[in-house]
N, C-alpha and C positions, 0 to 999 in steps of 0.2 A: 170899901167893898171887900168882903172876905175872899181869900184865895182858895181854890180847890185844885188838887192834883187829880187828873183824870186820865186813865189809860183806856184807849179805845182800839178796837180791831183796825187793822190796816184798811179794810174796805170802807169803814166809816170815815177814817181820816182822809182817804182819797175823795170821798163824796163831799166832805166839808171843804177841802181844797178846791174842788171843782166849782162849788157854789161861790167861793170867794173870787176865783178867776173869772167867773161869769158876771161878776159885779153884783151879785145878790146881797153880799155883805161887804163892808169896808175891809175887814181883816178876820183872821181866824178867831180871835177872842170874841168879836161881835157875833160871829156865826154860832159859836158854841153857846154863848149866853142866850141868844134868841131861840135857838133850837131847843135848849133845855127848858126855857120858859114856856115855849109853845107845847112841848111834851108834857110838862107838869100841869098846864091848864087843861089839856086834853084828858090826862089821867084823872084829874079832879072831877071832870064832868062825866066821864064814862067809866071810872074805876069802881072799886067795891063800894057798895052803899052801906055796908054794915061795919061794925067795929073790928072785924077780923083783920089780921095782918095779911098782906098779899103774899101768895105763895109763888116761889120761883123754882124752876127746874134746876136740878143739880148741874146741868150743863151750862148754866149762865143765861143771861138774857138773850132772846132771839135764837136760842138753840146753839150758840157758839160757846166754845170752851174757854174763851178769853176771860181774863180776870178784870173786873170793874172795880176801881178804887175811887171813892168819893171823899 
């Protein structure tokens, strides 16, 4: 499986940690993999229906100025 380096805002990291602590996921890696997979499936079913590239605001995803690295 390919490795991906991902920087997330502190509030998202805290939410992921909380889900792991609550037993929703075995560990952080499983949580991130499952949440990304679910998000991509949701985007595919509700995302743009044409061939245009999605547009993102200059402030980053969800209005935060944090940098996202995939």
